[in-house]
C-alpha positions in Angstrom: 22.8 35.4 21.4 21.1 35.7 25.2 18.2 34.0 24.2 19.5 31.1 22.6 21.9 31.0 25.8 19.4 30.7 27.7 17.6 27.9 25.9 20.3 25.9 25.4 21.1 26.1 29.8 17.7 25.4 30.4 18.1 22.4 27.8 21.3 21.3 29.3 19.9 21.8 33.3 16.4 19.6 31.7 18.9 16.9 30.3 20.9 16.6 33.3 17.6 16.6 35.4 16.0 13.3 33.3 19.0 12.0 33.3 19.5 12.1 37.3 15.5 10.9 37.4 16.4 7.8 35.3 19.2 6.3 37.1 17.1 7.0 40.5 14.0 5.2 39.5 15.7 2.5 37.8 18.0 1.5 40.8 14.6 2.2 42.9 13.4 -0.6 40.4 15.8 -3.0 40.7 15.9 -2.6 44.5 12.5 -3.7 44.5 12.6 -6.5 41.9 14.5 -9.0 44.8 11.0 -7.8 46.9 8.2 -9.2 44.7 8.0 -12.9 45.6 8.1 -15.4 42.8 5.0 -17.5 41.8 5.9 -21.3 43.5 6.3 -23.7 40.9 4.0 -25.9 41.7 0.8 -23.5 42.5 1.8 -22.4 38.8 1.8 -26.2 37.6 -1.2 -26.6 39.2 -2.8 -23.6 37.7 -1.6 -24.0 34.7 -3.1 -27.7 34.6 0.3 -28.9 33.9 0.4 -32.9 35.5 3.8 -33.7 34.7 4.9 -29.7 35.5 3.9 -30.5 39.2 5.8 -33.6 39.0 9.1 -31.8 37.9 8.1 -29.0 40.2 8.0 -31.8 43.3 10.7 -33.2 42.8 13.1 -29.7 41.8 11.7 -28.8 45.6 12.8 -32.3 47.0 16.4 -32.1 46.1 16.4 -28.3 48.2 17.6 -29.0 51.4 15.2 -26.0 52.6 12.3 -27.6 51.6 13.3 -31.4 51.0 10.1 -34.0 52.0 8.0 -30.6 53.4 7.3 -29.3 49.9 3.4 -30.6 49.6 3.2 -28.9 53.0 3.9 -25.5 52.5 1.3 -22.9 53.0 1.1 -19.3 51.4 -0.2 -16.2 53.3 -3.3 -17.8 53.7 -2.5 -21.1 55.4 -3.7 -23.1 51.8 -1.5 -25.9 50.8 -0.8 -26.8 47.3 -3.7 -29.8 47.8 -6.2 -27.3 48.8 -5.5 -25.3 45.6 -5.3 -28.5 43.5 -8.8 -29.0 44.9 -9.8 -25.0 44.0 -11.1 -23.7 40.4 -13.3 -20.4 39.7 -14.5 -21.4 36.8 -18.4 -20.6 35.2 -18.1 -22.3 32.0 -18.8 -26.6 32.6 -16.8 -27.6 29.9 -13.9 -25.6 31.1 -14.7 -27.0 34.8 -15.2 -30.6 33.8 -11.1 -30.4 32.1 -10.0 -28.6 35.1 -12.0 -31.3 37.4 -10.3 -34.2 35.3 -6.6 -32.2 35.4 -7.3 -31.8 39.1 -7.8 -35.5 40.4 -4.7 -36.9 39.1 -2.7 -33.7 40.8 -4.5 -34.8 44.0 -2.6 -37.8 44.2 0.7 -37.0 43.0 0.2 -34.4 46.1 -1.2 -36.9 48.5 2.1 -39.4 47.4 4.1 -36.9 48.5 2.9 -36.4 51.7 0.2 -33.7 51.1 -1.9 -33.8 54.5 -5.8 -34.5 53.7 -7.2 -33.1 56.3 -5.3 -29.7 56.3 -6.8 -26.6 57.1 -6.2 -22.9 55.8 -6.5 -19.7 58.1 -10.3 -20.0 58.0 -10.6 -23.9 58.8 -11.3 -24.9 54.8 -10.3 -28.3 54.4 -9.2 -29.1 50.2 -12.4 -31.2 50.6 -14.3 -27.8 51.2 -12.6 -25.9 48.3 -13.5 -29.4 45.9 -17.2 -28.7 46.9 -17.5 -24.9 46.9 -15.6 -25.5 43.1 -17.9 -27.7 41.9 -15.7 -30.7 40.7 -17.4 -33.8 42.0 -14.4 -36.4 40.5 -11.7 -34.2 43.0 -14.2 -34.3 45.9 -14.8 -38.3 44.9 -10.8 -38.3 45.0 -10.5 -36.8 48.1 -13.2 -38.4 49.8 -11.6 -42.1 48.5 -8.6 -41.3 50.1 -9.7 -40.8 53.0 -11.3 -36.9 53.5 -13.6 -36.3 56.3 -16.9 -35.0 55.5 -17.3 -33.9 59.1 -14.8 -31.4 59.1 -16.0 -28.1 60.2 -14.6 -24.5 59.6 -14.9 -21.9 61.5 -18.2 -20.6 60.9 -19.0 -24.9 61.3 -20.0 -25.1 58.0 -19.1 -28.3 56.8 -18.6 -29.1 53.0 -22.2 -30.8 52.7 -23.4 -27.1 53.8 -21.4 -25.6 51.2 -22.1 -27.9 48.1 -25.6 -27.6 49.5 -25.7 -23.9 49.2 -23.4 -23.6 46.0 -26.2 -26.0 44.5 -24.1 -29.2 43.7 -26.3 -32.5 43.5 -23.4 -35.0 42.9 -21.4 -33.9 45.2 -24.5 -33.5 47.8 -25.2 -37.0 46.8 -21.3 -38.2 47.2 -21.0 -36.3 51.1 -24.3 -38.0 51.8 -23.4 -41.8 50.5 -20.1 -41.4 52.8 -22.4 -40.8 55.9 -22.1 -36.4 56.1 -24.4 -35.4 58.7 -27.5 -33.5 57.0 -28.4 -32.6 60.2 -25.6 -30.6 61.1 -25.8 -26.9 61.6 -23.5 -23.9 61.1 -22.7 -21.5 63.6 -25.6 -19.1 62.0 -28.0 -22.1 62.2 -28.3 -23.4 59.3 -28.5 -27.0 58.2 -27.6 -27.8 54.5 -31.2 -28.2 53.5 -31.4 -24.3 54.4 -28.4 -23.4 53.1 -29.8 -25.2 50.1 -33.1 -23.4 50.2 -30.7 -19.8 50.6 -28.8 -20.3 48.0 -31.7 -21.3 45.8 -33.6 -18.1 46.4 -30.1 -16.2 45.6 -30.4 -17.3 42.2 -33.4 -17.3 41.4 -34.7 -19.4 38.0 -35.7 -16.5 36.2 -32.0 -15.3 36.0 -30.0 -18.3 36.2 -32.2 -21.3 34.9 -29.1 -22.8 34.2 -28.7 -23.6 38.1 -32.5 -24.4 38.7 -32.0 -29.0 38.4 -29.1 -28.9 40.8 -30.5 -26.7 43.6 -33.3 -28.9 42.8 -31.8 -32.0 43.0 -29.8 -30.5 45.9 -33.6 -30.1 47.8 -34.9 -33.4 47.0 -32.0 -35.2 48.0 -32.2 -33.2 51.7 -35.6 -33.9 52.5 
């Protein structure tokens, strides 16, 4: 009988401790819920490629007295605006990148209509144009250039949009920037011109390992020599 009583007593103690732990954990988690930042609806709409969602999110935020007309000027912890977000994509698949590029051009127009600053810079000195050049989205680059984006802007390391596009091997973008007067002789803090950056990028992506990139780099080198 004593054994049974001890077993029952241990079970009751374990149940009580478990219950207290569950209640405490639940309260702690509930407290953390309010500290987890919700995604910005504008950024979410951009990421999902939802142009109607982007318009709806902007319209909703413009009614918020704390946001209002500043909706397109909001920045994240890196100093990046929604325009920069719209100009950025990290996609390897050519088809998906083309689809994103087509959608982002329209989004760029919407954001500019609502007061986005085209040459705003993030904490690293990158503009939306630089992000589009890095991402390899020619239609987005064209839209930004047509809207007045400066190809002369340089980041904290003195990299221009042309240097960035050249190092990434984006031939169409390099040609578009040159057509808008981008300075091919500009050097970054490492002393590299766009041509040198393209040579570095090509060396880092040799044809035997990245055959799909060879034609792009060859076209970039031809355009800059």
